[in-house]
C-alpha positions as CSV (number, residue, x, y, z in Angstrom):
1,M,0.0,0.0,0.0
2,T,1.3,3.4,-1.0
3,L,0.9,6.2,1.5
4,T,0.2,9.6,0.1
5,V,1.6,12.4,2.2
6,E,-0.2,15.7,1.8
7,P,2.1,18.7,1.6
8,G,2.0,20.8,4.7
9,P,1.6,24.6,4.7
10,V,4.6,26.4,3.2
11,A,6.3,28.5,5.9
12,Q,6.0,32.2,5.2
13,T,9.4,33.8,4.8
14,E,10.4,37.1,6.4
15,A,10.4,38.6,2.9
16,D,6.8,37.4,2.3
17,T,5.7,38.9,5.6
18,A,7.4,42.2,4.7
19,D,5.7,42.3,1.3
20,A,2.3,41.6,2.8
21,A,2.8,44.4,5.4
22,Y,3.8,46.8,2.6
23,N,0.9,45.8,0.4
24,E,-1.5,46.3,3.3
25,R,-0.1,49.8,4.0
26,L,-0.6,50.7,0.3
27,R,-4.2,49.3,0.5
28,L,-4.9,51.6,3.5
29,L,-3.4,54.6,1.6
30,S,-5.6,53.8,-1.4
31,E,-8.7,53.4,0.8
32,G,-7.9,56.8,2.3
33,S,-7.9,58.3,-1.1
34,V,-11.3,56.8,-1.8
35,H,-12.9,57.9,1.4
36,K,-11.2,61.2,2.1
37,N,-10.5,63.4,-0.9
38,F,-11.1,66.9,-2.0
39,D,-12.5,68.6,-5.1
40,P,-11.0,72.0,-5.8
41,F,-14.3,73.4,-7.1
42,G,-16.6,71.5,-4.7
43,D,-14.7,72.1,-1.5
44,I,-13.6,75.7,-2.0
45,D,-16.2,78.4,-2.4
46,W,-14.2,80.6,-4.7
47,E,-17.0,83.0,-5.2
48,S,-17.5,83.6,-1.4
49,P,-17.0,87.2,-0.5
50,E,-14.4,86.3,2.1
51,F,-12.3,84.8,-0.7
52,A,-12.3,88.0,-2.7
53,V,-8.9,89.5,-3.6
54,V,-9.2,93.2,-2.9
55,P,-6.6,96.1,-2.9
56,N,-4.6,97.0,0.2
57,D,-5.4,93.7,2.0
58,R,-2.8,93.4,4.8
59,R,-3.3,89.6,5.0
60,W,-1.0,89.2,2.0
61,I,2.0,90.7,4.0
62,L,4.6,87.9,4.5
63,Q,4.7,86.6,8.0
64,R,7.9,87.1,9.9
65,E,7.7,83.8,11.7
66,S,7.3,81.5,8.6
67,D,8.7,83.4,5.6
68,P,12.4,84.0,5.5
69,L,11.9,87.2,3.4
70,G,9.1,88.4,5.6
71,A,11.4,88.4,8.6
72,H,14.2,90.4,6.8
73,P,14.8,94.1,7.7
74,W,14.8,95.1,4.0
75,Y,11.2,93.8,3.6
76,Q,10.1,95.2,6.9
77,A,11.4,98.7,5.8
78,Q,9.2,98.7,2.7
79,D,5.9,100.7,2.7
80,E,2.8,98.7,3.4
81,Q,1.6,98.6,-0.2
82,T,4.9,97.2,-1.5
83,Q,4.9,94.6,1.3
84,I,1.4,93.5,0.2
85,E,2.4,93.4,-3.5
86,I,5.5,91.4,-2.8
87,G,3.5,89.0,-0.6
88,M,0.9,88.5,-3.3
89,W,3.6,87.8,-6.0
90,R,5.4,85.4,-3.7
91,Q,2.4,83.5,-2.6
92,A,1.1,83.2,-6.2
93,N,4.5,82.0,-7.4
94,V,4.7,79.4,-4.6
95,A,1.3,78.1,-5.8
96,K,2.6,78.1,-9.4
97,V,5.7,76.2,-8.4
98,G,3.5,73.7,-6.6
99,L,1.4,73.3,-9.8
100,Q,4.4,72.7,-12.0
101,F,6.1,70.3,-9.6
102,E,2.9,68.2,-9.3
103,N,2.5,68.2,-13.0
104,I,6.0,66.6,-13.3
105,L,5.1,64.3,-10.5
106,I,1.9,63.1,-12.2
107,R,3.7,62.4,-15.4
108,G,6.5,60.5,-13.6
109,M,4.0,58.4,-11.7
110,M,2.1,57.5,-14.8
111,Q,5.3,56.5,-16.4
112,Y,5.9,54.2,-13.4
113,V,2.4,52.8,-13.6
114,F,2.7,52.2,-17.3
115,Y,5.2,49.4,-16.7
116,S,3.6,48.0,-13.5
117,D,2.3,44.5,-13.2
118,N,-1.4,43.6,-13.1
119,G,-2.7,43.7,-9.6
120,S,0.1,45.9,-8.3
121,P,-0.9,47.8,-5.2
122,E,1.7,50.4,-6.1
123,A,0.0,51.0,-9.5
124,R,-3.4,51.5,-7.8
125,Y,-2.1,53.9,-5.2
126,C,0.0,55.9,-7.7
127,T,-3.1,56.3,-9.8
128,H,-5.1,57.5,-6.8
129,E,-2.3,60.0,-6.0
130,S,-2.1,61.2,-9.5
131,I,-5.8,62.0,-9.5
132,E,-5.4,64.0,-6.3
133,E,-2.4,65.8,-7.7
134,C,-4.4,66.8,-10.8
135,N,-6.9,68.3,-8.4
136,H,-4.1,70.2,-6.7
137,T,-2.9,71.6,-10.0
138,L,-6.4,72.9,-10.6
139,M,-6.6,74.4,-7.1
140,F,-3.2,76.1,-7.4
141,Q,-3.9,77.5,-10.8
142,E,-7.2,78.9,-9.6
143,M,-5.4,80.5,-6.6
144,V,-2.9,82.1,-9.0
145,N,-5.7,83.3,-11.3
146,R,-7.6,84.9,-8.3
147,I,-4.5,86.7,-7.0
148,G,-4.0,88.1,-10.5
149,M,-0.2,88.0,-10.7
150,D,1.4,86.7,-13.9
151,V,4.1,84.6,-12.2
152,P,6.5,82.1,-13.9
153,G,6.8,79.6,-11.1
154,M,10.0,77.5,-11.3
155,N,13.3,78.9,-12.6
156,R,14.0,78.5,-16.3
157,T,16.3,75.5,-15.9
158,L,13.8,73.5,-14.0
159,R,11.0,74.4,-16.4
160,F,13.2,73.1,-19.2
161,L,14.0,69.9,-17.4
162,G,10.3,69.4,-16.6
163,G,9.9,67.5,-19.9
164,L,12.7,65.0,-19.1
165,V,12.4,64.3,-15.3
166,P,9.2,62.2,-15.6
167,L,11.1,59.6,-17.6
168,A,12.9,58.7,-14.4
169,G,9.6,57.4,-13.1
170,S,10.2,54.1,-14.9
171,A,14.0,54.3,-15.6
172,L,15.2,55.4,-12.2
173,P,12.3,55.0,-9.7
174,V,14.4,55.4,-6.6
175,V,15.9,58.6,-7.9
176,F,12.5,59.8,-9.0
177,F,10.9,59.3,-5.6
178,M,13.8,61.0,-3.9
179,G,13.0,64.0,-6.2
180,V,9.4,63.7,-5.2
181,L,10.3,64.2,-1.6
182,A,12.8,67.0,-2.4
183,G,9.8,69.0,-3.7
184,E,7.1,67.8,-1.3
185,E,8.9,68.0,2.0
186,P,9.9,71.7,2.0
187,I,6.5,72.9,0.9
188,D,4.8,70.6,3.4
189,H,7.1,71.9,6.2
190,L,6.4,75.5,5.3
191,Q,2.6,75.1,5.0
192,K,2.4,73.2,8.3
193,Q,4.4,75.9,10.0
194,I,2.1,78.6,8.7
195,L,-1.0,76.8,9.8
196,R,0.4,76.0,13.2
197,E,1.1,79.7,13.8
198,D,-2.6,80.5,13.0
199,G,-1.6,83.9,11.7
200,D,-3.8,86.4,9.9
201,I,-3.5,85.1,6.3
202,H,-5.9,85.4,3.4
203,P,-8.7,82.7,3.4
204,I,-7.7,81.5,-0.1
205,M,-4.2,80.7,1.2
206,R,-5.5,79.0,4.4
207,R,-8.1,76.8,2.6
208,V,-5.6,75.8,-0.2
209,M,-2.9,74.9,2.4
210,E,-5.4,72.9,4.6
211,I,-6.4,70.8,1.6
212,H,-2.9,70.3,0.4
213,V,-1.4,69.4,3.7
214,A,-4.2,66.9,4.4
215,E,-3.6,65.0,1.1
216,E,0.2,65.4,1.0
217,A,0.4,63.4,4.2
218,R,-0.6,60.3,2.2
219,H,1.6,61.2,-0.7
220,I,4.7,61.7,1.4
221,S,4.0,58.5,3.4
222,F,4.0,56.5,0.1
223,A,7.3,58.0,-1.0
224,H,8.8,57.0,2.4
225,E,7.3,53.5,2.2
226,F,8.5,53.1,-1.4
227,L,12.1,54.0,-0.7
228,E,12.3,52.1,2.6
229,R,11.3,49.0,0.8
230,R,13.3,49.5,-2.5
231,V,16.6,50.8,-1.3
232,P,17.7,47.9,1.0
233,K,17.1,45.5,-2.0
234,M,19.6,47.5,-4.2
235,P,23.1,46.1,-4.9
236,K,25.6,47.5,-2.4
237,F,27.3,49.8,-4.9
238,N,24.1,51.2,-6.3
239,R,22.9,51.8,-2.7
240,F,26.1,53.7,-2.0
241,V,25.7,55.9,-5.1
242,A,22.0,56.5,-4.1
243,S,23.2,57.6,-0.6
244,L,25.4,60.3,-2.2
245,A,22.7,61.3,-4.7
246,M,20.0,61.8,-2.1
247,P,21.4,64.9,-0.3
248,V,22.3,66.4,-3.7
249,I,18.8,65.9,-5.0
250,M,17.3,67.4,-1.8
251,R,19.4,70.5,-1.9
252,V,19.2,71.2,-5.7
253,L,15.4,70.6,-6.0
254,G,14.7,72.0,-2.6
255,D,16.4,75.3,-3.6
256,A,14.5,75.3,-7.0
257,I,11.2,74.9,-5.1
258,V,11.7,77.4,-2.3
259,I,13.8,80.2,-3.8
260,P,11.9,82.6,-6.0
261,P,13.1,82.9,-9.6
262,K,15.2,85.8,-11.0
263,E,12.1,87.6,-12.2
264,F,11.0,88.2,-8.6
265,W,14.3,89.8,-7.5
266,R,14.4,92.0,-10.6
267,R,10.8,93.1,-10.4
268,Y,11.1,94.5,-6.9
269,D,14.8,95.5,-7.1
270,I,15.8,93.4,-4.1
271,P,19.5,93.7,-3.3
272,K,21.6,90.6,-3.9
273,S,22.8,90.8,-0.3
274,V,19.2,90.3,0.9
275,R,18.8,87.3,-1.4
276,K,22.0,85.8,-0.1
277,E,21.2,86.3,3.5
278,V,17.6,85.0,3.2
279,F,18.7,82.0,1.1
280,W,20.8,80.7,3.1
281,S,23.6,82.7,4.7
282,S,22.1,83.9,8.1
283,D,22.0,81.5,11.1
284,A,18.2,81.6,11.0
285,A,18.1,80.8,7.3
286,E,20.6,77.9,7.7
287,K,18.5,76.4,10.5
288,S,15.3,76.7,8.3
289,L,17.1,74.9,5.5
290,R,18.1,72.1,7.8
291,D,14.7,71.8,9.3
292,Y,13.1,71.2,5.9
293,F,14.8,67.8,5.6
294,A,14.6,66.4,9.2
295,D,12.1,63.8,8.0
296,V,14.2,62.9,5.0
297,R,17.2,62.4,7.2
298,M,15.1,59.9,9.3
299,L,14.2,58.1,6.0
300,A,17.9,58.0,5.0
301,D,18.7,56.4,8.3
302,N,15.9,53.9,8.1
303,A,16.6,52.9,4.5
304,G,20.4,52.5,5.0
305,L,21.4,55.6,3.1
306,M,23.4,57.2,5.9
307,N,27.0,56.3,5.9
308,P,30.2,58.2,6.8
309,V,30.7,59.5,3.2
310,S,27.1,60.4,2.6
311,K,27.0,62.2,6.0
312,M,29.8,64.4,4.7
313,V,27.8,65.3,1.6
314,W,24.7,66.2,3.8
315,K,27.0,68.4,5.9
316,A,28.8,70.0,2.9
317,L,25.4,71.0,1.5
318,K,24.3,72.4,4.8
319,I,21.3,70.1,5.2
320,D,22.7,67.9,7.9
321,G,21.3,67.9,11.4
322,K,19.1,66.0,13.9
323,R,16.7,63.5,12.3
324,S,13.0,63.5,13.1
325,R,11.9,60.8,15.6
326,Y,8.6,60.5,13.7
327,R,7.2,62.0,10.5
328,S,6.1,65.6,10.8
329,E,7.6,66.1,14.2
330,P,7.3,69.8,15.0
331,V,10.6,71.8,15.1
332,R,11.6,72.5,18.7
333,G,14.0,75.1,19.9
334,N,17.5,75.1,18.5
335,D,17.7,71.5,17.3
336,R,20.9,71.6,15.2
337,A,22.9,68.6,16.5
338,V,24.1,66.2,13.9
339,A,22.5,62.8,14.3
């Protein structure tokens, strides 16, 4: 008599467990996009009287606490009307930069999705995020239109590269998602800082930032999850190269996102010394720059992208410092110590 032995259950490997956990987190992010999303023309009452953009509205004056130019003596010395006009131009341009960056992000994500496998949780989430980012571009453009400033957004170099960068979505996804964080983290940090201060800002700005911060939490979470999963699987040499590329990408794209283009400085005849001090020569400006990337330094540690050589690159680019203990940890005091 022949005995047939039924195969027992296959033991789940550590990799299988990690994949299942990752897929479950992506499922939750996708479900969040389904159940909590915003429509730029359904959730913002653009025609409300309180959203009207009127002359001499002091709420457009840049805040000293959250805007590096707003805190500078040169800006403080300008007459009120000039401060208002500069504030309107700057806020409109920040919105335009956000629009252009998210346009690049959408195209890169769709490039990544194009080559994804059937049933991929990443493909589903990236598509949800792209839909939300499309809504953000509508929201930002409407804000620019309402303010009425004909702003260019990004500097000319980045506008030119905007046609090429999305190709990295499929060719170099790790580099692409590093770039995603380089644009998202500084804007998210600034907007949260403004909202936490609860200052007297225009309702258009407040509502747009509230919506953007709420949905960007998911978007940034995905980029962190993606890199924490992908980077440790890279060959050792590739991971080392990525560790050196990461701080460079953060600094270069971060500057392109945060620093106004040449048109701004020329339009208002702002001295070069002011620009240099605000971005990033003063002690306060250097601290702000470091603070933008505290969450990214935490990610670099978690993903194995911090090593003695890469730490020197972070320091040379003046974006080293203490890592966050958790995502979106508020800045406290004079946290400057190198992790």
